N, C-alpha and C positions, 0 to 999 in steps of 0.2 A: 609291461610291452605298449606304447602310443601308436597309436593308429594313425595313419597318414592320410588326411582327407588332401582333397582340392585346396584347400582352404589351407593347409600346413605344409602341402607341398613343396618346401623351397625349390626344389630342381625346377620344377616348373615353372617356379617364379624366377628364377635363374633364365631359365629359356627363355619367357616373355620379353624381360628387360632385356636381355641379348640383343634379341631381333628388335625390340622399340629404338634400342640405341644407334643400332644398323639403319633401320627406316629414317630416324631422324636427321641423318648427318646429312642429305641433301637436302631438306624441307627447312632447314635452321630450327630458331626456338619454335616448339610446339606448346598450343594454350596446355596447362598441366592439368587443367580436370579433365581435356578430352584423351590425354594423356593416359592418365592413371586409368580413365576407362577401357580405353585400348589392353592397357597391360592387363589390370583384371580378368576381361574377356578371354583375351589370349591364354592367360594362366589356368583356365579351367578346359581351355583348349589341348594344350601340354601337358594336362595333367594324364588326358584319356589317350592322346595321338603328339609326341613331339615333333613330329614330322613339322623340318624348318620353313616349306613351302605352306602349309597347314596353319601355322602358327602367325608367319609373317602375311597371309592373306589376312587372316581373322584381324589382325593389328591394322591393315592396312585401309579395310573397308571401316571400322571403329572410327578411324582420323578422318576418313572422306564422310560418312553419314553425319559424325560431328560440326564438320564444316572444319575442320582443324588443316586440312590439304585438301586442294582442286584435282577433283580427277584427271584434268589434262595435266598437272603438273606430275600426279602419281602414275599416271602413263609413261610420262618421260623418262620420270629420272626411279621408278622402284623396277627391281626384279623384274621379267618378264611372268614367269611361274607366281610367284606373290599376285602380281596385279592380276592375272585372270583369273586367281583364285578370287581376290576381292570382288573382283566385277561380276563372278556370277555367283556370291554372296550376298551381293547387291540387290541384284534381280532376285531372289529369292526372298529377301526384305521387303522388297516391294509388292510382292502378293499381299493387298490389302485381306488380312483377314479381320477385319472390324467392319469391311461391308458386311457379311452375311450374317452378324449378328443384330439383326433387322428386329422390327417389332415396335410396339410401344416402349415409350424409356423404364428401364428397370428390368428387362431382357437378361436372364442370366443364364439360358442355354441354349447352345444348337441342339437341333435335331440329330438322332443318333445317326442318319443317315446322312447330313449336311457335315457333322464330324467326322465321319468316316472318308468323306468323298476328299474332305480336304487331307485329311492324313495322306491317303493316295495320291492326292494332286502334289503336296510335296516333297515326295518320295520321285515323285515321276518328274519334275521339274532337274531334279541335279543328277548328271552323271556323274559325281565325285560325291560319296556318302559324307566325306567330314565335313560337307557343305552341311548337312542337316546336323551333326554334332556342334560346326561353329554356329548354325543359329538357337539350340536349345540352349548353348551355353550364352548367349547375348539375350534371352528369353528371362533365362534366370539371372542376369545382371538386371533386366530391365524390372522384374520383381523387388527384387531388394532395394535397388535406387527408388522405387515404386512408395514405399513405406510413407513417405510425407507426400507424396503426390493428392492430386485430387480425386474424391471417392469414388467419382464415375469412371474416372482412367484406371483407377486401382483394379474396379468391378470386369472391366472390357477387357483388362491384361489376364487377370485370373479367369475368365471364360474361355481366351484363348489357348491358355495354359492346362486348363483343366480336359477342355476337350479336345486339344489338337498336340499340343507340345509334350506333355505329359507321356500320352500312350506312344507318341512317336520313339521318347527316349528310352522307353519300357520295350518296344519291341527293337530298339537297336542293342539293347543288353545296358543301356547307359543307366544301371540301378540308381546309385547313388542321386544322379542329377535328378532324377524322375520324382523320388521321393522328397526333396525339396523344392521341387518346381510342386507337386502336390501339395504340401504343406504349405506353401504361400497363397497358392491358389482359395485351398479351404479356410485361411485366414483372414482373407480379404473378403471372399462370398459369405462366410458363418463364420462372424467374429466370436460371438458369443459360444458358439459351440466348440470354436477352437480353444476359446479360454477354460470352458468347463473341463474339456479334456485334458489341456496342459495343466490346470491346476490339479486334477486329480493324479496325475502322473506322480505330482509331487518330488520331483527332484527333475534337476537340469539335462539337459541331450547329455552333455558331456559326463555325468554322471554315470547315465545309465551306459554311454559307450564303454566306460571303463569297469564298469559291473561286467559287461560281456567279455570285455577283454580276460580280466580277472577269472571267469566261468570257462571261458574258452583252454587259456592256460591250463587251469586244473584239468580238463576233459582228455587234453592232450599228452598228460603224463600219464594219467590213465590209460588211457588204451594203447598209448605205447609200451608201457609195463604188460600189458597184456598182448603183446605181440600183433598189434593190429595197426597197418600202416594207414594212417586217417588225416584226413585235410578237417580243419575244424574251422567252418565259418561263421561269423555273427554279426548282429547287427541290432541295435534299440529299434522296437516297434514304430513306426514315423507315426506321427498326430493322425493325420487324414487316414492312414490303412486301420488306424483303431477306431473310426470314428464310420467307415466303410464296413467294416467287422459286426460294430454294434446294430447296424442299420440291417445288413444282410442276416444276420442270426436275431435282430430283434433283443438281443439283452442289454443290460447293463454294465458300465463300467468296469467294475467290478468281477462281471463273469467272462470278461476277456481274457484268456489267460496267457496269449503269446507277445504282449507287450514287449518281452522280452526274447527272442529268439537265436536259437545257433541250428547249424546244417554240420553234419557228420558226413565225408565221404569214405567210402570204403570201397574195396576192391572185388567184395564176392558178397551174392545174399548171404551165406552163412555169417560172415562178419557183420551184416546188417544185424543180426539176430544175436550175435557177441557185444556187439557195441551196444543194444539196447538194453541186455542186462547189466553191463556196467554203470548204465543213467540210471537205470532201476534201482541198482546199489547202491550208489551216490547218495540220491535223492529221494526222497516220497513223490510216489507219482500220484496226478489227480482221477480219483473215477470220473468216466464217461468221457474222457481227454484223449484216449487212446484209439488211432486209427490205423490198421495195417494194410496200406493200399499195395501192398508188395504181393500179399494172397489175394488180395480182390483188388485190382485195378480199378482206377475210374473209366469212365466211359470213353474218355478220349485218350486211354493208354497212361497215362499218367500213374507213375509206382513211386511210393514212398512210404518209411514208415514215420507215422506221427505219433508224439508222446508230449503232456504238459506235468512236469516235476514243479513241487518246493524247492528252488534252487537254495544259495546261500542266501544268508540274511532275511530267509522265509520270503524270498520274493518269486512268483512263480516265473517258469520259463517253460518254453515250447522248443521241441526239440525236433528235428528231422532229422532222420538216416537212411540214406541212399548210397548206392554204386555209383563209380563214376560214367558209368554208360547209361545209367537211368536218370542223371542228374544233364549229359550232355542231350537227352533225347528230350528231358524237362524244358531245357531252357530253345533249345534250337532244332529239336524234333518235332515228331507226330504228337505229342503231348501238349508241345505250344502253349507254354506257362501266361503268355501273353493273354492267350485266347481266353483262358479260362478267368484270369484276373478281370478282363475286358468284358465279355461275353459276345454274343451274336454269335451270327453263322459262321461255319469255316468256309473258308476260299483258299484251297490248296495249293492254286496258281501263286497266289499271292502271297501265302504263307512261305511256298519257298524263295520268293525274292528277299523277302526279309532276312529269311536265313543266310541265303547270300551277302545282304549287307553287312548284317552281324559280324561274317567272318572277315570280310574287307577291311571293318572296322579292329578285326583282331591283329594285335602287331604280328610278325612276319621276323624271321631269321635272317641276321647278318648274310647279304649274298645271294639270299632267294629272290628269284622275281616278285617285283610287286604286284598285287593281285588286282591293285587299281589301274596299272598298265594294262591289264586284258579286258576291263570291264567297260571301258567307253561308258555309252550312253545306252547300254542295252537291254537294262533290265527291266525298265517298267514302259516300254513302249508300244505294247497291244492296244493302251488307251492314251486318250489325251484330255487334260482337266481344265474347262473353261466357265469364265463367270457369266453369268445371263446379267441384266441390267440392275434387277434386283440382288442382285449379291447371292446366288443359289450356286453353286459346283454342279456343275454338268460333265458327265463320264461320260466319251464319246470315242469312237474307234479311231485307231492312229490313223494319221491323215484326213480326217473328217472335216467338213468345210461348211462354211456359215449355214448353207441349205439343208445339213447334216442336224445340223445345230436344231432347227426353226421347226423341222420334221420330228425330232427327240422332244421338244418343249409340247407342240401338241400339233396334230393333223390339220388343223383351219389354218395354223400361222405358218406352215408349210405349203400350203395351198395358195396361199394368197403374200408371197415372199417375191419381192420385185428388188432389194438389194442389202445389201450390211454393212453397217460398222463396226470396225475389231477397234478396242480402244480409241473410240473416237475419230476413228479414220476410216473414208469409205473406201472396201475392197471388193473386188469382184465375186460372185456367187461361188466360184471353184477354187478360191484361197483358201490354203491349207493353214487350219489352224493349228498355234502353239500354244502350251500348257501357260495356264495364269492369265491370258488375255480376257477380255470383257466383249462380248459379242450382245450387238443388237439390231435386230431384224427391221427391216421396212416393209410396210407391208401395203398392198392396194386392197380397196375395199371390195371387190369381185375376186376371186376364187380363180386362177388362170394359171396352172402347171403348165410346162413347156415339153415336148417330147422329147427335146435334147436332152433334159435331164436322165432321161433314161439310156443313155447311150454311154456304154462306160469309159472308153476313150476321151470322151468331153470332160470328165472328171467332177462332173458338178455333186455327184453322190455317192460315198463309198458304203453307206450302211443298205442294207439290205431291207432291211424293215421299211427304209425312210424309200427304197424304190418299189416296194410292193404299194407304199399308200399312193403313190403317183400312178402306179398300174390303176389302182381301185379308182384312182377318181376319173382316168380315161374312160374304162371299162361303166361306170354307171354316166358319165357326159354322153359317150358312145349309144349308151341304151335310152336317153332319152331322146336325144335326137333322132335315131330310128325309130322311135316310136311316134316321135311327130309326123315324120314323113311317110311312114307307111299308112298311118292314119291319113294322112291327106289323099296316099292314093286310093284307099278302099274308098273314101268317101267322094272322088271325083267318078270312079269306075261302078259305083253304086246309080251315082246321078244320071251316069252317060246311060245305062241300061236300067232306068227306073221302068219300073211294070207295078201293076198290081200283084200283092204278095212278096214282093223283093225279100230277101234273107236278111237278117240281121246279121250281126258282127259274130254273134257268138256261133251262129248257124253255120257260117262261113267257116268260122274255126275248125268247128269241128267236122268239117264235112270236106280239111283241107289236112287232117290229123294234127292240130293243134290245142293244147288246154285252154287257151282263153283267145280272149280278140286282142289282148294285148301282146299275146305269143304271136299272134298272127301278125301282126299292126309292125313289129320289134324284125321280123323275119322279112318282112317287106321293105322297110326300111333300108335294111343289113345287104336286099338284095338277095337275099337266100332262098325268096320264093318270087318269083318273074311278076309280072303284071299278064303275061300271057298266060302262067297257070292259074291266077285268079280270074281270069276271063273265062276258063275253061270251065272250072268252078260254079259260076256263075252261069254258063250256058247250060250246064246239067243241071242245077236247079230251076231253070224255065222248062227245061223240057220234062221235068217230073208235074204232072198235073198236081194242081191246087186243090187241096181237101174244100167239099161244098162248105158255104159258109153255114153257120148254126143259127137255125130260122128263131125268130124273136119270138117272145111269148107275147102277148096282147097285154096292155096296160090297162090298167084301171081307169077310166073316164075321170077325167080331174085330179087324178091324186100324182102323178110325176112328168112335171115339166121336160121341154128336150134338152134343157141344161142340168140335168140330176136332181131338182129339187123339188120335194113334195111341201105341195101348200095344202095344210089342212081346210078340208072341208068347201073346196073352191074348184071350179071346172078349170079349163083351160085357162092360163093365164099369164100373160109376160111376165118374165123374169129377169132380172138384172142381177149380176154382182156391184156392191157399193165399192166407188172406186177408194173410199177414205181408210177400209180394212178389208175389204178383198180376203173375204173367209176360206178354208180351205177344211176338208172332212179332216178329222171328225171334230173339229170345234163347235161348240154352241152355237145354232144361228136364229135368228127371226128377221121374219120381212116387215116391211113397213110398205103403205101402199101412197103410190104415188099420183099426181095428175097426169094422165095420159104417157105414162112410162110405165104401167104395170108395176109390180112388188118389186121392191130394192133387199135383196139380202144384205144382210149387215150378221157382225159379229155380238151375239149377245153382250158382250163389255162393250159395244163400242161408244165410242162418244159421244156422237154427231146422233146417234139411234136414243141415247138415253135426254140428250133434250129434246128431239121431235118427241119422246113419248109422254114427255113432260107435259108440252104443251096440246098433244092431238093424241092421248092414247087408243082412241078406237082406229086409229089407222094402221097398227102394230099386228101382226097376224103371227101365230103359230108355225115355222115350217119345219123340216128335216131334209135330211140327207137322203138323196134315194141309192138306187140300190144299183146305177152305173158304173162299175167299178173301171172302164175306161176312160171316163170323161177327165178331161184335164182344168186344171184351175190355176187362175192368172197369181200367180206373187212375185212381189217386186221388193228387192231387199239392198240393202247399204254394205259397201267393203269399204274400211277406212286403214289404209296401210303404209307404210313408210315408201316413196317413192322408189323404183330400183327398175333397171332394164328386166323385161322378161314377166314382169308381173301380171301385165292383163293375159299373157299368154298361159301362165301357170293356171290361172283364174279359169279362163276359158277352158284351158284341158281338164281341171275338175268336171264342169258342165257336161264336157263334151262325152267323157268317162261314165258320167251317170245317164246317159243318153236324153239329155234334155236342152230343148233348141231355147236360143236367147232372141228373146221379142224385142230386147233392147237393151244398150248399155251406153251409159253416159258416164266420161271420168274427167275431172277436173282436180288438176295439180296445184298444192301451194308451193311456189319455190322456195319462199322464206324459211317453212318448217320441213319441205321435204316432203311433203304426204301427197298421197293420192287417193281421191275420195270419190268411188265409181259407187252408179246406180244403177241395178241391172233386175229387169223383168222376163221372168221366166214361164213356163208351166210345168203344174206337179199332178200328180196322181191326189195325194195327201199331204198331210202336216209331216208325217213320219220319211217321205223320200226328202222332202225341203229340209228336214233337220240335220238329216245325213248328210246333204247336201253342204249345208251350213258350215257344219261342224268339222269336217274336210279343209274348207275353205279356210277355218279359222286357224286351219295348223298350218297352213302356207307359211314361209319364212317371211319376216318383217309385218305381217297381218296384224294389225290392231286390234280391230275388234270387227264383227259381222253382227246385224242385227234389220231386223224383217219390219220394211216401212210401214 
């Protein structure tokens, strides 16, 4: 018995040629090469679905794509249903799947997430699943025609096929298309491995198919003689499937026993085991190659008996035996054979839609309502799939806008979004995105979301997560603004009521029941705490008698100056800090006796001190820091940063939070380099206090460096 394939299906060929003859009448003579290509692709479609609209539409789109027929002429002359199908197929073909294959030359794989997103997008953009069948058929024709094409083009087609189109064909139940797609992709991507396995098979594909047909006929006779109503399906294992099994199991070709395989479908579980007995009675089974997934189903619910035997002519054959119900569940239900083949996590909702699509592609009886008339465009409407400028596929909720896209890519991109282009055309931010479009976001330098984006009726944002990001930005922005306003109120009130022993911010916060001075400032700025309440707290503090000041201990004469420096072996002596190095405790210091200005205090490592020591070493005196911990010491430092709005405010805020007063500040900007150079003078208790402030300023946005002068 000869197997009818899509290459030998004369009925499908006749349908394709008849449709081509009908289409050609209005257009006159067509280019022979373009017409032959169109007929071959339509023949593949007709083998699976002889629907006249699908066949004619596939023909028409192929002719339009080849330039043999103008789209305007086709719209005027071709039947309306066929042209509508062709136009939809053309849109599907224009989804540039070459773009996502980005990266260095020689890239031969999509990421798993990107490949899956592309498959879902292809299913989402079609309202008629026959479009996917036609697109997969066209991809197979392109692979066949690419045998003499440029190697780079072959590899591009092969990656598309392996990662997108072959898995799609598998999910939609187009197994025979899937096998050839995978073999061509494998042949172009791994030519050496392909040739090695093909040589190891030591027989042509047609010979393997004939072997399987003979084995099926023998097995069907034996099962029928035993009173078992069985269907036997078989196919020779295709080359890529063999390679995948070798890689998965880590075995050599000789250890792959399912190069040839048949599947037996029966009515009951009892007949499964009866059929197994007949198989083992006909041929010797191979030890270690028997699995009973009926008694012990797989985790995903898959049930079947697998065995391997030494078949006719001594060749190994895999035999799978299951009931028809098990087969249906494996093909369309929870066992999800395609998920087992592809691996990956389960998405029950998506699998259910794939099952519906496979059912829609199945033939329906004459007189029955065509399921396609009911489906419309409802299957994959929960999401929309778009391209980023780099070619990544982004999955968004249905009805999403460019603003949703921006926040999905990155929160910062959403905050700075000012406009968008879709397929190169400017669109408003509330524009509804369609499947397959390319989205580019236009940004501003500074983040500035709009509160209008949060108004649902305005339609700027569909995604709840994007709205949450916008709300978070405003919460933080409001917090910073309230903090600045509250600190200004605090400082103004304290200055107005200045008196000896005025409370600190922290003391006031504790008085009013706040955990920190920052919380107190935010409450004042937001209006949660009034200036009157603050004034009342200050009055309560003023009525509380201050504690007596501590009695100062007498100092040893000549040991410690008023500036907190102890000059060894000298009485009261005027001292001052050197401007060149401005020492701060606990840095090592030394004194230098000047003429008329007393002792100048330098850091031990100061370059000026080293030069003076070399000239007059007798003027250098040992000095030490005193014990007055309330003494403040001058420090000058430089901040270099990229110029931006709010830079001075942010630096001043850090100094204010540290309770440091600014003695001087000078800022010079460089318009050419867009930088700001700030020189700041403050007073600190010690080096640790300065370093803490320096680190906080260095962590501000756009700050390049902070260094002490």
